[in-house]
N, C-alpha and C positions, 0 to 999 in steps of 0.2 A: 564885628563879631569876634568874640573871644574864644580861642580854641584851647583845649586841654592837651593838645599834642605837644609833647616836650621833645624838641629836636636834640637837646643836649643830653637826654636820658641815655642814649647809647643803644642802638638797635642792631641786631644781627638779622639779616634778611636773606631769603632764598627766592629765586625767580623760577616759576614753573616754565618749563620748556615745551609746553604742549603744542606750540606753533611749529616747532622743529621736529620733523618726523624721525630724524636720525637719533635724537636724544630726548625722548619723551619721558620726562620725569613726573610722576604723579604724587610723590611724597618726599619728605625729608626724614632722614633717620639720624637720631642723636643717641649715642651710647654713653651712659654715665657709669663710671667705675668708682666704687666706694672702698674705703680701707678695710672694712669688715662686713660680714653678712648682717643685713639689716632687715627689720620688719617695717614695711611702709604703710602709712595711713593715707597720705595723699601727696599729690604733686600740684604745685601752683605755677602756671605759666603766664607771665605778663605779656600780652600780645597786642599788637597794633590793629586798628580797625578803620583805617582811612579808606573806606570803600570807594569814594569818589576819585581816588588816586590809584586804584587797582590793588589795594591792600585790604584783606579781610582776615578774620579769624580763620584758622584751619577748619575744614568741614568735618574732619574726623581725626581722632587720636587713638592709637593702639599702643598699649604699654606692655612690654614683655619683661620677664625676670629670669635671671640665671645666677647660679652659684659660681661656676667656673668661667663663664664668659664665652664659651664656645657653643653651647647648646642652650636654647631658650625654651621656656615652656610653650606649649602649643595653644594654650588658652589665654590670650591676652585680655587685659582690661580694655574695654571699648568705651569711648566717650564721644558724643556728638554735641558740640556746643551750640547754643541757640544763635541763629543768624540775626544780626542787627544791622539794618540798612537805614536807621533813623539817626542814631548818635554815632559820631566818628571817634569818640574818645577811646584810648587804649584801655584795656581791662584785664583783670586777673581771671584766668580760667582755672578752676579747681577740679581736679580729677581724683575721685575717691579710689584708693588702691586696695582696700579691703584686707589690710594686714598681710599682703603678699610678701614673700621673703626672697631676698637675693643680694648678691654683691654687685651685680651688673644689672642696669635697667636700660632697656632699649625703648625709646619713644619714637613712634612714627607719626608724623603730622602730615595730613593729606591736604593738598591745595583745594581751596574753594574758588579762588580766582588766580590772578597772575603772581601775586606776591604773598609770602608769609613773613612776618617780622615779629621777633620776640626780643625782649630786653633782659629778662631775668627768669630763672627757673629755680624753685625751691622745693625741697622735699621735707615732709613731716615724717620722721622715722625714729626708731630706737634700735639699739644693737639687739640682734636676734639672740634668743637663748636657745641652747641646744648645740648639737654637733651636726654640721652640714658638710657634705662632700660634693665636689663638682659632679655635674651630670655626665653620664656616659652615653655613647651612641647606642640606641636600640631602635627597633622598628616602631615602638610606641612613642619614642621621644626623638623625632627627627629634628634637624636644625630648623630654626624658625624660618618660615617662608619669607625670604627677603627678595626684593627686586634685584635684577642684575646691576652691576656697578654703573652701567649707563643710565639706569633709571633713578638712582638715588645718590644723594650727596651724604656721606656718612661723616659725622663729627663725633669724636670721642672727647669727653670732658672729664677731667679729674675733679672730684667734688671735695670741697673743704668745709669744715664746720666753722660757723661764726661763734661769737663770744657766748651765745646762749645755747649752743649745741644744735642749732638748726643747720641742716645741710644746704649749702648754697652753691649754685653755679651761676655766676653773674656774667655780664657781657664781657668783662675783661678776659676771664679764662675761656669762655666760650668762643670769643673772637679769635684768641690765640690759637685755639684748636681748629677753628674753621680755616684760618690762614695757613696752618701747617698741613692741611689736607689738600690744598690747591696745588 
């Protein structure tokens, strides 16, 4: 049997700690910081789906946006990828972002099973036109509801542009960020 799982591709993985009552993590939170305010069309997450080994696509993704990085919008973009328990190949999950604007993007990935593994995250975006100021605290714009630090592993990734202007966060800078938060 020939598999399309590429062990040398470079995967960053998170383990759900649902069996551990003291540290019950239900999602992973990744924060991307861009050099300028951008208008986002979509995000592509290349994810592993070896369900016979306890790795599946995330069951839900929520994407939040912020100009200043302290306060995030209260209406995230939700995405529920289709579950596939037939083919174990890794796949690209595309989430439409509907031209949302921000300099910081927070992506929450919710566990479907024990492991989430991704190898690459890319954004389709353009520099936003107009003047944008960081959000301020008001009763109508609270901080994004985030799990307590015990519940979530937060990874902050600086995003670079490749030679054709596509925003790319690859395994190398994502892995470095993950290592620095441990």
